[in-house]
C-alpha positions in Angstrom: 0.0 0.0 0.0 2.8 2.5 0.9 4.7 1.7 -2.3 1.5 2.5 -4.4 1.1 5.8 -2.6 4.7 6.7 -3.1 4.6 5.8 -6.8 1.4 7.9 -7.2 3.0 10.9 -5.5 6.2 10.6 -7.7 4.0 10.4 -10.9 2.0 13.5 -9.8 5.1 15.5 -9.1 6.7 14.4 -12.4 3.6 15.4 -14.3 3.4 18.9 -12.7 7.2 19.6 -12.8 8.7 22.1 -15.1 12.2 21.5 -16.6 14.8 22.5 -14.0 18.6 22.8 -14.2 20.3 21.7 -11.0 23.8 20.5 -10.8 24.0 18.6 -14.1 21.0 18.6 -16.5 20.1 15.1 -17.6 22.6 13.5 -15.3 21.4 12.1 -11.9 23.4 12.5 -8.7 23.8 9.4 -6.6 22.9 9.0 -2.9 26.6 8.6 -1.8 29.1 11.0 -0.4 32.9 11.1 -0.7 33.6 10.1 3.0 35.3 11.7 5.9 38.4 13.8 4.9 38.4 12.4 1.3 38.5 14.3 -2.0 36.9 13.5 -5.3 37.4 15.3 -8.6 35.0 14.6 -11.5 34.3 16.0 -14.9 31.6 15.4 -17.4 31.5 16.3 -21.1 28.4 17.0 -23.2 28.2 17.9 -26.8 25.4 18.6 -29.2 24.9 20.8 -32.3 24.6 23.9 -30.2 27.4 23.6 -27.7 30.3 21.7 -26.2 30.4 21.9 -22.4 32.5 20.5 -19.6 31.4 20.4 -16.0 34.3 20.2 -13.4 33.6 19.4 -9.8 35.8 19.0 -6.7 34.1 17.5 -3.6 35.5 17.2 -0.1 34.1 15.0 2.7 33.6 17.2 5.7 32.3 14.2 7.7 31.4 10.6 6.9 27.9 11.8 5.8 28.4 15.4 4.5 30.3 16.6 1.5 30.8 20.1 0.0 31.4 20.6 -3.7 32.8 23.5 -5.7 32.6 23.5 -9.5 32.5 25.4 -12.7 31.2 24.9 -16.3 33.3 25.8 -19.3 32.9 25.2 -23.0 32.0 26.6 -26.4 28.7 27.8 -27.8 28.3 27.4 -31.5 24.8 28.7 -32.4 23.9 31.7 -30.2 24.5 35.4 -30.1 27.1 34.7 -27.3 29.0 32.2 -29.4 32.5 31.4 -28.4 34.3 30.3 -25.3 32.3 30.5 -22.1 32.6 29.9 -18.4 30.1 29.9 -15.6 30.7 29.4 -11.9 31.3 28.8 -9.2 28.7 26.1 -8.4 28.4 25.6 -4.7 26.8 22.4 -3.4 26.4 20.4 -0.2 25.1 16.9 0.1 24.0 15.1 3.2 23.7 11.3 3.3 20.9 9.9 5.5 20.8 6.3 4.5 23.6 4.3 2.7 22.5 2.1 -0.2 23.0 -1.6 0.5 22.5 -4.5 -2.0 19.0 -6.0 -2.1 17.8 -3.6 0.6 16.2 -0.1 0.9 17.6 2.6 -1.3 20.2 5.1 -0.2 18.9 8.5 0.6 20.7 11.9 0.4 19.7 15.5 0.0 21.8 17.8 -2.2 21.4 21.6 -2.1 23.3 24.6 -3.5 23.4 27.7 -5.6 25.1 29.3 -8.6 25.8 33.0 -8.7 25.5 35.2 -11.9 29.2 34.9 -12.5 31.3 34.0 -15.5 31.8 35.1 -19.1 30.0 34.3 -22.4 26.8 32.4 -23.1 27.0 30.0 -20.1 27.0 32.8 -17.6 23.7 32.7 -15.7 21.7 36.0 -15.6 20.7 35.6 -12.0 21.3 33.6 -8.8 19.7 30.2 -8.8 19.3 27.8 -5.9 18.4 24.1 -5.9 17.6 21.3 -3.6 16.8 17.7 -4.5 16.4 14.3 -3.0 18.9 11.6 -4.3 17.9 8.0 -4.3 20.2 5.1 -5.1 19.1 1.5 -5.3 21.6 -1.3 -5.5 19.6 -4.1 -7.2 22.4 -6.7 -7.4 25.3 -7.4 -5.1 28.7 -5.8 -5.8 27.0 -2.8 -7.4 26.6 -4.6 -10.7 23.2 -3.0 -11.3 22.1 0.3 -9.7 19.6 3.0 -10.4 19.6 6.6 -9.4 16.7 9.0 -9.2 16.5 12.7 -8.3 13.4 14.7 -7.3 13.7 18.4 -6.4 13.3 22.0 -7.1 15.4 24.6 -8.8 14.7 28.4 -8.5 16.1 31.1 -10.7 15.8 34.5 -9.1 14.8 37.5 -11.2 15.9 41.1 -10.7 13.2 43.2 -9.0 12.7 45.5 -12.0 12.0 42.5 -14.3 9.5 41.2 -11.8 7.8 44.6 -11.6 7.5 44.8 -15.4 6.0 41.4 -15.7 3.4 42.1 -12.9 2.1 45.3 -14.4 
């Protein structure tokens, strides 16, 4: 009964959700953290006919269940008025692990939260501050992590300047 209610809630949220850009669009974040006094550096590359982009992240484990991440996005936009080299950042993120994923058991659960300022140069530079928070779920279906799934559910908010909001309200 609980599973049916949970699935129904997730479907309703998904149907009502607007597209949101959090840490990495179209890439889910797992319910794991780096670990106490550990570092992790990761990068991801994405290319399409409009742009090439590279996301660079450095995470540090503050405690066994909490990590902080600092990152930036760089790349090249091909088909826009701001074409050329571009950089955006820093991305600031924290992630707190509540339940570790174990094989053939309940999923791991974490919450990630953060913000990106309107900083950078070129077409990737955001116009305003944006904040995000999302729930990370990781299920280890088979032992030794041979098959896992990750899901994220959350909210991203892009702030608008006051004068823009006034003009849209009048």
